[in-house]
C-alpha positions in Angstrom: -14.4 -7.9 6.4 -13.0 -8.6 9.9 -9.9 -9.8 11.8 -10.2 -13.3 10.3 -10.1 -11.7 6.8 -6.9 -9.9 7.8 -5.2 -13.1 9.1 -6.3 -15.2 6.1 -5.3 -12.6 3.5 -1.9 -12.1 5.2 -1.5 -15.9 5.1 -2.2 -16.1 1.4 0.5 -13.4 0.8 3.0 -15.2 3.1 3.0 -12.3 5.6 2.4 -14.5 8.7 3.0 -18.0 9.9 -0.5 -19.4 9.2 -1.0 -21.9 6.4 -4.3 -21.1 4.5 -6.4 -24.1 3.4 -9.5 -23.6 1.3 -12.2 -26.2 0.6 -15.2 -25.0 -1.6 -18.6 -26.6 -1.2 -18.5 -28.4 -4.5 -15.3 -30.2 -3.5 -17.2 -32.0 -0.7 -18.4 -35.5 -1.8 -22.1 -35.6 -2.4 -22.5 -31.8 -2.9 -23.5 -31.0 -6.4 -25.8 -28.4 -8.1 -28.9 -30.4 -7.0 -27.7 -30.2 -3.4 -27.0 -26.5 -3.7 -30.5 -25.8 -5.0 -32.0 -27.8 -2.0 -29.9 -25.8 0.4 -30.9 -22.5 -1.1 -34.6 -23.5 -0.6 -33.8 -24.5 3.0 -31.9 -21.3 3.8 -34.2 -19.0 1.9 -31.9 -17.4 -0.7 -28.7 -17.7 -2.6 -27.3 -14.9 -0.5 -27.8 -17.0 2.6 -26.3 -20.0 0.9 -23.1 -18.0 0.0 -22.9 -16.7 3.5 -23.0 -20.3 4.9 -21.0 -22.2 2.3 -19.4 -19.7 -0.1 -16.0 -19.0 1.6 -16.7 -15.3 0.8 -15.9 -12.3 2.9 -18.2 -10.1 0.9 -21.9 -10.8 0.2 -22.5 -12.3 -3.2 -24.3 -9.2 -4.4 -21.1 -7.3 -4.0 -18.8 -9.9 -5.5 -17.6 -9.4 -9.1 -17.8 -13.1 -10.0 -20.6 -15.5 -9.2 -19.9 -18.9 -7.6 -20.5 -20.8 -10.9 -17.7 -18.7 -12.6 -15.4 -19.2 -9.5 -16.0 -23.0 -9.7 -14.9 -22.8 -13.4 -11.8 -20.9 -12.5 -11.0 -23.3 -9.6 -10.5 -26.1 -12.1 -7.6 -24.4 -13.8 -5.9 -22.6 -10.9 -2.4 -23.9 -10.3 0.7 -22.8 -8.5 3.1 -21.1 -10.8 6.8 -22.0 -10.9 10.0 -20.0 -11.3 12.2 -20.5 -14.3 15.7 -19.4 -15.1 15.6 -17.0 -18.1 18.4 -16.8 -20.5 20.3 -13.5 -20.3 18.4 -12.2 -17.2 20.7 -14.2 -14.9 23.7 -12.2 -16.2 22.1 -8.8 -15.4 22.2 -9.2 -11.6 18.5 -8.6 -11.3 16.4 -10.3 -8.6 13.5 -11.8 -10.6 12.6 -14.6 -8.2 9.0 -13.4 -8.0 8.6 -13.9 -11.7 6.7 -17.2 -12.2 5.0 -19.2 -14.9 2.4 -21.8 -15.6 4.0 -25.2 -15.2 3.1 -26.1 -18.9 4.4 -22.8 -20.3 8.1 -22.7 -21.3 9.2 -19.1 -21.4 12.5 -19.9 -23.1 10.6 -21.5 -26.0 8.0 -18.8 -26.8 7.9 -19.8 -30.5 6.5 -16.5 -32.0 3.2 -16.3 -30.2 1.3 -13.0 -29.4 1.2 -11.7 -25.8 -0.3 -9.0 -23.6 1.5 -7.6 -20.5 -1.0 -6.1 -18.1 1.0 -4.0 -15.6 -0.1 -2.3 -12.3 2.7 -0.6 -10.4 2.4 -0.2 -6.6 2.9 2.9 -4.5 6.2 1.8 -2.9 8.1 -1.0 -1.3 6.3 -2.7 1.5 2.9 -1.5 0.5 0.7 -2.7 -2.4 2.1 -5.2 -4.9 3.6 -4.6 -8.3 1.7 -6.9 -10.7 2.8 -7.9 -14.2 0.3 -10.3 -15.6 1.4 -12.0 -18.8 -1.3 -13.4 -21.2 -1.0 -15.4 -24.4 -3.4 -14.8 -27.3 -5.1 -18.1 -28.1 -8.2 -19.3 -30.0 -11.3 -19.3 -27.8 -12.0 -22.9 -26.8 -14.3 -24.6 -29.4 -17.0 -25.5 -26.8 -17.5 -21.8 -26.0 -17.5 -20.7 -29.7 -20.3 -23.2 -30.3 -22.4 -21.5 -27.6 -22.1 -18.1 -29.2 -25.4 -16.7 -30.4 -23.9 -13.6 -32.0 -20.5 -11.9 -32.4 -19.2 -8.4 -33.5 -16.0 -9.3 -35.3 -13.1 -11.8 -35.5 -11.8 -10.7 -32.1 -14.7 -12.5 -30.5 -13.0 -15.8 -31.4 -9.8 -15.1 -29.4 -9.0 -15.3 -25.7 -6.2 -14.2 -23.4 -4.7 -17.1 -21.4 -2.8 -16.2 -18.3 0.7 -17.8 -18.5 3.0 -15.8 -16.3 3.1 -13.3 -13.4 5.5 -11.1 -11.5 4.1 -10.2 -8.1 6.1 -8.4 -5.4 5.8 -5.6 -2.8 9.6 -5.8 -2.1 10.8 -4.6 -5.5 11.4 -1.1 -6.7 10.0 0.3 -9.9 13.3 0.4 -11.7 13.8 -3.4 -11.1 10.3 -4.1 -12.4 11.0 -2.0 -15.5 14.3 -3.8 -16.1 12.6 -7.2 -15.9 9.8 -6.2 -18.3 12.3 -4.6 -20.7 14.3 -7.8 -20.9 11.1 -9.9 -21.4 9.9 -7.5 -24.1 13.0 -7.2 -26.2 15.0 -10.3 -25.5 12.5 -13.0 -24.8 9.1 -12.3 -26.5 10.1 -9.8 -29.1 8.8 -6.2 -29.3 6.6 -7.1 -32.3 4.8 -9.8 -30.4 3.7 -7.8 -27.2 1.1 -5.2 -26.3 1.5 -3.6 -22.9 -1.5 -2.4 -21.0 0.0 -0.1 -18.2 -2.1 1.6 -15.5 -0.6 5.1 -15.5 0.1 6.3 -12.0 2.9 8.4 -10.5 5.5 5.9 -11.5 4.1 5.2 -15.0 6.3 7.7 -16.8 9.4 6.5 -15.0 8.5 2.9 -16.1 8.0 3.9 -19.8 11.2 6.0 -19.9 13.1 2.7 -19.3 11.4 1.0 -22.2 11.9 4.0 -24.5 15.7 4.0 -23.9 16.0 0.9 -26.2 16.2 1.6 -29.9 13.7 -1.1 -30.6 10.9 0.8 -28.8 8.0 2.1 -30.8 4.9 3.9 -29.5 2.3 1.2 -30.4 3.9 -1.2 -28.0 1.9 0.6 -25.3 -1.9 0.5 -25.5 -3.3 4.0 -25.7 -6.5 5.4 -24.2 -8.3 8.6 -23.3 -7.0 9.5 -19.8 -9.9 11.9 -18.9 -13.5 12.2 -20.0 -12.7 15.4 -21.9 -9.6 14.1 -23.7 -9.6 14.1 -27.5 -6.2 12.4 -28.1 -5.3 8.9 -26.7 -2.2 8.7 -24.6 0.0 5.7 -23.5 -1.5 3.6 -20.8 -4.8 3.7 -19.0 -6.1 5.8 -16.2 -8.4 4.2 -13.7 -10.8 6.7 -12.1 -14.2 6.8 -10.5 -15.8 7.5 -13.9 -14.5 4.3 -15.6 -13.7 1.8 -12.8 -17.2 0.4 -12.8 -17.1 -0.1 -16.6 -13.7 -1.8 -16.4 -15.0 -4.2 -13.7 -18.1 -4.9 -15.8 -16.1 -5.7 -18.9 -13.7 -8.0 -16.8 -16.7 -9.9 -15.5 -18.1 -10.4 -18.9 -14.8 -11.5 -20.5 -14.0 -13.9 -17.7 -17.4 -15.5 -17.7 -17.3 -16.0 -21.5 -13.8 -17.5 -21.3 -12.3 -14.5 -23.2 -9.9 -14.0 -20.3 -8.7 -17.3 -18.8 -7.2 -17.1 -15.3 -4.9 -19.9 -14.2 -2.7 -18.7 -11.4 -3.7 -19.7 -7.8 -3.1 -16.3 -6.1 -5.3 -14.7 -8.8 -8.1 -17.2 -8.1 -7.8 -16.5 -4.3 -8.0 -12.7 -4.8 -10.9 -13.0 -7.3 -12.8 -15.0 -4.7 -13.1 -11.8 -2.6 -13.0 -9.1 -5.3 -16.0 -6.8 -4.7 
């Protein structure tokens, strides 16, 4: 990474006055997979091709997702939109950074099943609070037909990204109030599983959820927080011993369309996730 990386990343996040524009090689007329293979032969390797044409700040060997997978994600990446949510307007909470896929109507959930994936930041003005909202759907038929083997019925379901809260200007209490309203008043506590990365603010966040009489322990996904743990606890702990495994699983699930990412900022960040 270099100074251009810092300028471009800040532009994506709206932190400077530059306007980021991205054109990938496959969007240029006349450039298809056959063209790519010819260029790889001309340049000597796919690594060199990615350096010249890949719009990547990290070499391909260090990127989580390969160009083919990124091309697939590019086709579904859209700008999310803000929606007024019934009830939340009356609570005097700033939820302007809560946005949804244009085709998803949050006020008409209709009893689906959802996963909230939550990563709390270290403080205002630093990293971003991220609440990713996924809907459980049947895996697209075209990908089921390609399956050579499966373990159980869960292999036939996917998580479709439909909503996101993303902000580095919001405190943890506000984030927990927004999630609490979505959980109890919009989606319903029986229809949501919450995957929370437990950090120093994790307990503060869960305390807010537990104040509601409708809370029950299984809303939070449990895991072993250390290698020597015997009893699962609420949330997950990302550490050196398991981070590589989480990344490997994410790569597999995205490539096999078990996790379907649709939000444009997510696509931009995955383009440079090493």
